VEXLOPA-232216 format. One line per 2 residues: number of its first residue (from 1); their letters; for each residue y, z, x of N, C-alpha, C, O, CB. Coordinates in pm, whole numbers, plus 32768, in hexadecimal, padded with zeros to 4 digits. Glycine has a CB too. Example, Ala and Ser with C-alpha at 12.3 -4.5 7.8 and 13.67 -1.06 7.14 Angstrom:
2
1> AS> 7DC7:830C:8527:7E3E:830C:84CE:7EB6:830C:8528:7EB4:834E:8590:7E41:8389:846B | 7F1F:82C4:8505:7F96:82CA:8557:8003:8313:850A:8072:8324:853D:7FC4:823C:8580
***
This chain:
150
1> MG> 7F8B:7FFE:8051:8001:7FFF:7FFC:807B:7FFF:8058:8087:8050:80B4:8002:807C:7F9C | 80D7:7FA0:803D:8151:7F97:808B:81B6:8004:8063:81A7:8047:7FFD:8190:7F0C:807B
3> KA> 821D:8013:80B7:8286:8075:809F:82CA:8063:8018:82E1:80C4:7FD0:82EC:806E:810B | 82EB:7FE2:7FF6:832F:7FCA:7F78:82D9:7FF2:7F01:830A:8029:7E9F:8357:7F37:7F6E
5> QE> 825C:7FD7:7F0C:81FF:7FFD:7E9D:81F4:8099:7E94:81F5:80D1:7E26:816E:7FBD:7EB5 | 81EB:80DA:7F03:81E5:816F:7F08:8265:81AB:7EC6:825D:8208:7E76:81D6:81A1:7F9E
7> LA> 82D7:8174:7EEB:8352:81A8:7EB2:8358:8187:7E1D:8385:81DB:7DD0:83CD:816F:7EFC | 832D:8112:7DF2:8329:80F3:7D68:82D4:8155:7D16:82FA:8184:7CAB:82F8:8069:7D58
9> ES> 8261:816E:7D4D:8203:81CF:7D0E:8247:8257:7D07:823F:829A:7CA0:817B:81DA:7D5F | 8288:8280:7D6E:82CC:8303:7D72:8337:830B:7D07:8345:8370:7CC2:830A:831D:7DFE
11> IV> 8382:829E:7CFB:83EE:829B:7C95:83B7:82A8:7C04:83EA:82F3:7BB1:843E:8216:7CA2 | 834A:8258:7BEB:830A:825C:7B68:82D3:82EA:7B50:82DE:8320:7AE2:8298:81F1:7B5E
13> HR> 829A:8324:7BB7:825F:83AB:7BA8:82D0:840F:7B89:82C3:8461:7B2E:8211:83D6:7C2B | 833C:8407:7BD2:83AD:8468:7BB6:83E6:8450:7B2B:8407:84B0:7AE5:8421:8459:7C21
15> YL> 83F2:83D8:7B03:842A:83BC:7A7A:83C9:83F7:7A0F:83F4:8439:79B0:843E:831A:7A63 | 8347:83DF:7A21:82E5:8411:79BB:82E0:84AC:79BF:82CC:84EC:7958:8253:83D5:79D6
17> TL> 82F4:84E7:7A37:82F7:8576:7A43:836D:85AE:79F1:835E:8610:79A7:8302:859F:7AD8 | 83E3:856E:79FF:8456:859A:79B9:843F:858F:7920:8461:85EC:78D6:84D0:8548:79E5
19> VR> 8407:8523:78F2:83E9:8512:7861:838B:8581:7831:83A4:85C4:77CD:83AA:8486:7845 | 831F:8590:787C:82BB:85F6:785B:82F4:8685:7857:82D5:86D6:77FF:8249:85F0:78BF
21> YQ> 8348:869F:78BD:838B:8723:78C9:83E9:873B:7855:83F1:87AB:7822:83D7:872D:794C | 842F:86D4:782D:848C:86E7:77C0:843E:870A:773E:8466:8762:76F2:84E3:8668:77AC
23> RY> 83CF:86C3:7729:8379:86E3:76B8:833E:8773:76C3:8331:87BA:765F:8307:867C:76AF | 831B:879B:773B:82EC:8824:7752:8353:8888:772C:8338:88E6:76E2:82C4:8838:77E1
25> RG> 83CC:8875:7760:8439:88D4:7741:845C:88D9:76AE:847A:8944:7678:84B4:88B0:7790 | 8459:885F:766B:846C:885E:75DE:8400:88AF:7592:841F:88F8:7534:846E:87D0:75AD
27> GL> 8382:88A3:75BD:831B:88EF:7584:832C:8985:759E:8312:89D6:7545:829B:88C0:75B8 | 8355:89A8:760F:836C:8A34:7631:83DE:8A6E:75DA:83D6:8ADF:75A9:838F:8A41:76C9
29> IQ> 8447:8A1D:75C7:84B4:8A4D:756D:8484:8A5C:74E2:84A6:8ABC:749D:852C:89EE:756E | 8432:89FD:74B5:83FA:89FE:742A:83A7:8A85:741B:83B8:8ACF:73BA:8399:8976:740F
31> KT> 8352:8A9F:747B:82FC:8B16:7471:834E:8B96:747C:8337:8BF5:7430:828F:8B12:74DE | 83AC:8B9C:74D7:83F9:8C11:74F2:8458:8C32:7480:845C:8CA4:7450:8445:8C00:7571
33> AN> 84A5:8BCD:7455:8514:8BDE:73F8:84FD:8BA1:736B:854F:8BB2:7310:858E:8BA0:7435 | 8490:8B5E:735C:846D:8B1C:72DD:84E1:8ABD:72B2:8509:8AB9:723D:8450:8B89:726C
35> IS> 8513:8A71:7314:857E:8A10:72F7:8567:89A3:735E:852E:89B9:73C9:8614:8A4F:7300 | 8596:892A:7338:8585:88B6:7391:85EA:88BC:7408:8651:88FE:73FE:8597:8831:733F
37> GR> 85CB:887A:7471:8622:8874:74E6:86A5:8836:74BC:870F:8862:74E9:85E2:8824:755B | 86A1:87D3:7467:871D:8793:743F:8773:87F2:73E7:87EE:87F4:73F1:86FE:8710:73F3
39> QL> 8733:883B:7397:877C:889E:7342:87BC:890E:739C:882E:8937:7387:8716:88E0:72D6 | 876D:893B:7400:879D:899C:745B:8814:8964:74A5:8876:89AC:74B7:8732:89C8:74BB
41> AV> 8810:88E5:74D1:887C:88A8:7517:88F9:88AA:74C6:8965:88C4:74FB:885A:881F:753D | 88EE:888D:7440:8960:888E:73E4:899C:8920:73E0:8A14:8935:73EC:8933:885D:7350
43> LR> 8943:8981:73CF:8978:8A08:73C9:89BE:8A32:744B:8A25:8A75:7446:8907:8A69:73A9 | 8988:8A0C:74BE:89CB:8A2C:7541:8A52:89E9:7542:8AB7:8A26:7566:8975:89FC:75BD
45> HL> 8A52:8966:7519:8ACF:8917:7518:8B3B:895A:74BF:8BB0:8962:74E4:8AB1:8887:74E4 | 8B10:8989:744C:8B6F:89C7:73EE:8BA8:8A4E:742C:8C1E:8A6F:741D:8B26:89E3:7362
47> LE> 8B50:8A96:746F:8B7D:8B10:74AD:8BDC:8AF9:751F:8C38:8B48:7536:8B0A:8B5D:74DC | 8BC5:8A8A:7568:8C19:8A6D:75D8:8C9E:8A28:75B2:8D06:8A41:75F0:8BCE:8A17:7637
49> KG> 8C9B:89D1:754D:8D11:8983:752C:8D56:89B0:74AD:8DC6:8985:7491:8CEC:88F4:751E | 8D15:8A06:745F:8D54:8A2D:73DF:8D28:89D2:736C:8CD5:8979:7380:8DED:8A29:73EC
51> PR> 8D5D:89E6:72F5:8D37:8991:7284:8D46:8900:7297:8DAA:88D3:72CE:8D82:89B5:7212 | 8CE6:88B3:726B:8CE5:8824:727C:8CC5:87D5:71FD:8C80:8809:71A6:8C85:8800:72E4
53> TV> 8CF4:875C:71F0:8CD3:870D:717E:8C46:86C9:7193:8C0E:86C9:7201:8D42:86A3:7165 | 8C13:8692:7127:8B90:864B:7136:8BA0:85DA:7196:8B46:85C3:71E7:8B5B:8615:70AF
55> GQ> 8C0B:8592:7191:8C21:8521:71EF:8C23:854E:727E:8BE8:850C:72D4:8CA3:84D9:71D0 | 8C65:85BE:7299:8C6A:85F4:7321:8BDF:8622:7355:8BBF:8616:73CB:8CCB:8668:7324
57> IG> 8B93:8656:72F8:8B0B:867F:731E:8AB1:8606:7336:8A5D:860A:7390:8ACE:86D9:72B0 | 8AC1:8599:72E6:8A7B:8522:72FA:8A9C:84E3:7381:8A41:84B2:73C4:8A97:84C5:728C
59> QF> 8B1B:84E3:73AA:8B43:84B6:742A:8B02:8503:7494:8ACF:84C6:74F1:8BD1:84BD:7437 | 8AFF:8589:748E:8AC8:85DC:74F2:8A31:85C1:7503:89FB:85C7:7571:8AE2:866B:74D0
61> LY> 89F1:85A4:7495:895F:8585:7495:893D:84F2:74B2:88CA:84CF:74CA:8924:85AA:7410 | 89A3:849E:74AF:898A:840E:74B8:8935:83D4:744A:88DA:8383:745F:894B:83F0:7537
63> VR> 8959:8405:73CF:890C:83D4:7357:8974:83AC:72EE:89EB:83CA:72F9:88A6:8444:731D | 8942:8365:7288:8998:833C:7219:89C0:83BC:71CA:897B:8423:71CF:894E:82D1:71BC
65> DA> 8A32:83B1:7180:8A60:8420:712E:89F5:8441:70C5:89DD:84B7:70AB:8AE9:83FF:70EB | 89B7:83E1:708A:8950:83F9:7022:88DA:844E:705F:88A4:84A6:701C:8918:836C:6FE9
67> TA> 88B6:8431:70DE:8848:847F:7120:8879:850F:7136:8832:856F:7118:881B:843D:71AB | 88F1:851C:716A:8929:859F:7182:8932:85EF:70FC:890F:8665:70F4:89B6:8592:71C7
69> SA> 8961:85AC:7099:8976:85F0:7014:88F5:8621:6FDE:88EF:8692:6FAC:89B6:8592:6FAD | 8888:85D1:6FE6:8803:85FE:6FAF:87D3:8679:7002:87A0:86D9:6FC9:8794:8585:6FB6
71> ML> 87E4:8676:7082:87B6:86E8:70D5:880B:8764:70B0:87D5:87D2:70A3:87C3:86C6:7172 | 8891:8754:709F:88E7:87C6:7080:88C4:87FE:6FF8:88CC:8877:6FE2:897A:879E:7085
73> ER> 889C:87A7:6F99:8872:87DB:6F15:87F7:883B:6F25:87F0:88A6:6EE9:884D:8762:6EB2 | 8799:8810:6F77:8724:8869:6F92:874B:88EA:6FD5:8718:8955:6FB4:86BE:8822:6FE8
75> ME> 87A9:88DF:7037:87D5:895B:707D:8824:89B3:701E:881A:8A2D:7029:882D:8939:70F9 | 8871:897C:6FC1:88B9:89D0:6F60:8855:8A13:6F00:8861:8A8A:6EE2:8920:897B:6F0F
77> RD> 87F0:89C5:6ED1:8788:8A01:6E7A:873B:8A6F:6EC3:8713:8AD1:6E82:8725:8994:6E4B | 8724:8A64:6F45:86DB:8AC7:6F8D:8731:8B3E:6FBD:86FE:8B9E:6FF6:8699:8A86:7001
79> GY> 87B9:8B35:6FA3:880D:8BA4:6FBB:884C:8BAA:7048:887F:8C12:7070:87C1:8C1B:6FA3 | 8847:8B38:7095:8877:8B30:711A:890D:8B0D:7125:8950:8B2E:7186:8825:8ACE:7163
81> IT> 893C:8AC8:70BB:89CA:8A9B:70BB:8A05:8AAC:7035:89BD:8AC0:6FD3:89D9:8A0B:70E5 | 8A8B:8AA5:702D:8ACE:8A9E:6FAA:8B31:8A2A:6FB6:8B56:89FD:7022:8B19:8B28:6F83
83> RR> 8B59:89FA:6F3E:8BBC:898D:6F33:8C36:89C9:6EE8:8C28:8A16:6E89:8B80:890B:6EE5 | 8CAD:89A1:6F19:8D27:89C5:6ECE:8D91:8959:6EDA:8D91:890B:6F3A:8D5E:8A4B:6F00
85> RA> 8DE4:8956:6E80:8E51:88F7:6E82:8EB7:891D:6EED:8ED6:8993:6F00:8E93:88F0:6DF9 | 8EEA:88B8:6F30:8F53:88D3:6F9A:8FD4:88F4:6F55:8FFE:88AC:6EFB:8F67:8856:6FFB
87> PE> 9017:8963:6F7F:9093:8990:6F3D:90FD:8926:6F48:914B:8914:6EEB:90C7:8A15:6F79 | 9104:88DF:6FB7:9175:887A:6FC7:915C:87F6:6F81:91B9:87A9:6F6B:918D:885D:705B
89> DN> 90DD:87DA:6F5F:90B7:875F:6F16:903D:8776:6EC4:8FCD:8777:6EF7:909F:86EB:6F76 | 9053:878A:6E45:8FE4:87AF:6DE9:8F72:8742:6DE4:8F04:875E:6DB5:901E:87C5:6D58
91> RK> 8F8F:86CA:6E12:8F25:8662:6E11:8EC1:8677:6E80:8E52:8642:6E78:8F64:85D5:6E1E | 8EE2:86C2:6EE8:8E89:86DC:6F53:8E33:8756:6F3C:8E61:87BD:6F0B:8ED5:86EA:6FCF
93> VL> 8DB4:8747:6F62:8D59:87B9:6F5B:8D35:87E1:6FE7:8D08:878F:7037:8CD9:8797:6F09 | 8D49:8866:7006:8D2C:889F:7082:8CA9:88E8:7085:8C89:892F:7025:8D97:88F5:70A8
95> IE> 8C5D:88DA:70EF:8BDC:8915:7100:8BEB:898D:7160:8C29:897E:71C9:8B76:88AD:7134 | 8BB4:8A03:713E:8BBA:8A78:7193:8B34:8ABC:7194:8AE9:8AB1:7133:8C26:8AD8:7165
97> PT> 8B11:8B02:71FD:8A93:8B4D:7207:8AA1:8BCE:71B6:8B0D:8C09:71AF:8A6F:8B6C:729E | 8A31:8BF9:717A:8A2C:8C78:7133:89FB:8CE2:719A:89DB:8CC2:720D:89CC:8C70:70B2
99> EL> 89F6:8D5D:716C:89C1:8DC7:71C7:8934:8DA4:71F4:890F:8DB7:7268:89C2:8E53:7180 | 88E6:8D71:7195:8859:8D4C:71B9:885D:8CE1:7226:880E:8CE5:7285:8807:8D17:7139
101> GR> 88BA:8C80:7219:88C7:8C16:727F:88EE:8C4E:7303:88BB:8C22:736A:892E:8BAE:7254 | 8947:8CAF:7304:8973:8CEF:7382:88FB:8D3D:73C0:88E9:8D3C:743A:89EF:8D51:7368
103> TV> 88AE:8D7D:7370:883C:8DC8:73A3:87D7:8D6C:73DF:87A0:8D8A:7449:87FC:8E19:7335 | 87BC:8CFB:73A0:875A:8C9E:73D6:8785:8C6A:745D:8732:8C5E:74B7:8745:8C2C:7378
105> VA> 8805:8C4B:746C:883A:8C19:74EA:8827:8C82:755B:8803:8C64:75CD:88D1:8BF6:74D9 | 8843:8CFF:7531:8834:8D6E:7594:87A8:8D7A:75C6:8793:8D9C:763B:885F:8DF2:7557
107> QA> 8745:8D5F:756E:86B8:8D7E:758F:866C:8D08:75C1:8606:8D19:7604:8671:8DB4:7518 | 869B:8C8D:75A1:864B:8C17:75C0:8661:8BE9:7655:86CC:8BFC:768F:8671:8BA2:755E
109> PP> 85FA:8BAF:768C:8609:8B78:7718:8663:8AFC:7710:8666:8AB9:76A9:8579:8B51:7759 | 86AA:8AE0:7778:86FC:8A62:7775:86A9:89E9:7778:8640:89E6:77B9:875C:8A5C:77EA
111> GM> 86D6:8983:7730:8696:88FF:7730:86B7:88B4:77AC:8718:88D6:77F0:86BF:88AE:76B6 | 866B:8850:77CD:867E:87FD:7846:8706:87B4:7845:874F:87B2:78A9:860C:8795:7851
113> IW> 8726:8779:77D0:87A5:872F:77C9:881D:878E:77DA:887F:876C:781C:87B0:86E5:7742 | 8813:8802:77A0:887B:8868:77B1:888C:888A:784B:88FB:8891:7881:8855:88ED:775B
115> LL> 881C:889C:788A:881D:88C3:791D:8865:884E:7968:88BA:8866:79BD:8782:88DB:7959 | 8841:87D2:7945:887F:8761:798C:8916:875A:7970:8966:8746:79CB:883C:86DD:7963
117> RE> 8939:876C:78F3:89CB:876C:78D1:8A16:87DE:7917:8A8C:87D2:7936:89DE:8778:7838 | 89D1:8848:792E:8A10:88BF:796C:8A15:88A9:7A05:8A7A:88CA:7A43:89BF:8945:7949
119> RL> 89AD:8873:7A42:89A2:886F:7AD0:89D2:87EB:7B15:8A01:87EF:7B87:8916:8887:7AF1 | 89C7:877A:7AD2:89F3:8700:7B0E:8A81:86FC:7B3E:8A9C:86C7:7BAA:89E1:8698:7AB2
121> PR> 8ADF:8734:7AEE:8B70:8734:7B1E:8B8A:8784:7BA2:8BF4:8778:7BDE:8BCB:8770:7AAF | 8B2C:87D2:7BCA:8B33:881E:7C48:8B1B:87C8:7CC0:8B3E:87ED:7D30:8ACF:888E:7C47
123> LS> 8ADD:8753:7CAA:8ABE:86FA:7D1A:8B35:86B1:7D45:8B97:86AA:7CFA:8A51:8699:7CF8 | 8B33:8678:7DBC:8BA3:8629:7DEE:8BAB:85A6:7DA2:8B49:8576:7D69:8B95:860F:7E87
125> VE> 8C25:856C:7DA2:8C3E:84EB:7D5F:8BDC:8482:7DA1:8BA7:842C:7D5A:8CDB:84BE:7D6E | 8BC6:8489:7E22:8B6F:8429:7E65:8ADF:8434:7E2D:8AA1:83D0:7E0B:8B6F:8442:7EFE
127> EL> 8AAD:84AF:7E24:8A25:84C5:7DF1:8A17:8490:7D61:89B6:844D:7D3D:8A01:855B:7DF6 | 8A80:84B3:7D0F:8A7C:848A:7C81:8A84:83EF:7C79:8A42:83B2:7C25:8AF2:84CD:7C2F
129> TQ> 8AD3:83B3:7CCC:8ADF:831D:7CC4:8A56:82DC:7CEC:8A2A:827C:7CAE:8B58:82E7:7D26 | 8A15:8313:7D52:8997:82E1:7D7C:892B:82F1:7D0D:88DC:8296:7CF7:896C:8328:7DFB
131> MD> 892A:8363:7CC8:88CD:8376:7C5C:88EF:831A:7BE7:8895:82E1:7BAB:88CD:8408:7C30 | 896C:830B:7BC6:8995:82B8:7B5B:896C:8228:7B75:893E:81E5:7B18:8A2A:82C3:7B48
133> EA> 897A:81F5:7BED:895A:816E:7C0F:88C1:815C:7C09:888F:80F6:7BD9:8993:814B:7C9B | 8879:81BF:7C39:87E7:81BA:7C35:87B2:81BA:7BA2:8756:816F:7B7F:87AD:8233:7C84
135> LK> 87EC:820C:7B54:87BC:820F:7ACA:87E6:818C:7A7E:879B:815C:7A29:87F5:828E:7A81 | 8858:8158:7A9C:8884:80D8:7A66:881C:8068:7A89:87F0:801D:7A32:8913:80B4:7A9F
137> KL> 87F8:8062:7B09:8799:7FFC:7B39:8712:8015:7AF7:86CF:7FB5:7ACF:878B:8000:7BD6 | 86E6:8095:7AE9:8667:80B1:7AA8:8667:807D:7A1C:8605:8041:79F0:864A:8144:7AA8
139> SE> 86D6:8093:79D4:86E9:806A:7947:86E3:7FD0:793C:86AA:7F99:78DE:8772:80A1:790E | 871E:7F8E:799C:8714:7EFA:79A0:8685:7ECC:79B7:8656:7E71:7973:876E:7EC0:7A0F
141> LA> 8643:7F09:7A11:85B8:7EDF:7A32:855D:7EF8:79BA:8502:7EA8:79A2:8582:7F2C:7AAF | 8572:7F62:796F:8522:7F85:78FC:854F:7F39:787F:8515:7F49:7814:8529:801A:78E3
143> EV> 85BA:7EE5:788D:85F2:7E97:781F:8618:7EEC:77AA:85F8:7ECE:7737:8591:7E2F:77F4 | 865F:7F5A:77CA:868E:7FB8:7764:8701:7F75:7713:8764:7F43:7749:86BF:803F:77A6
145> DE> 86EC:7F78:7694:8758:7F40:7634:8792:7FB8:75ED:8758:7FE7:758C:871C:7ED4:75C7 | 8803:7FEA:761C:883E:8062:75DD:886D:8044:754A:887B:80A1:74FB:88B7:8095:7634
147> SV> 8885:7FC8:7529:88B3:7FA7:74A0:8852:7FCA:7437:887A:7FE3:73C6:88D2:7F18:7494 | 87D3:7FCD:7456:876D:7FF1:73F2:8765:8086:73D9:8724:80B4:737C:86E5:7FC0:741C
149> LE> 87A9:80D1:742F:87A9:8161:7428:881F:819D:73D9:8821:8213:73B8:87AA:8197:74B2 | 887C:8149:73BE:88FA:8176:737F:88EC:817D:72E8:894B:81A0:72A3:896E:8118:73A5
***
């Protein structure tokens, strides 16, 4: 096996390990806190940034508003969040964590995406640029079409 093939196999292995580990962490969160990793990420986001609209939460998760709205309905039903009208604009609905939501965040292990969002900004611009370029190239090689995900 040549050096290029070895490196290619190493890259695929690292990618698959990241995917598998993200699933593992999500399962751990589900078992520990009885909430999905995505729901936990929303609760952490709300605690860090304050009340948010459905659209802002959709942007944070990189999902459509309809997808975010359906998830938020489940979270409200389960007692993790509340919705209230914005005082400055009655047309806007703001999402906030409940006490149960706050408790879950305090007890649940952090998800992998949260860890990346927390730790990546600590790297140098050079390191971040290299990672960004490598991931861009990987997406091109895998023929990723982001438009089907929106």
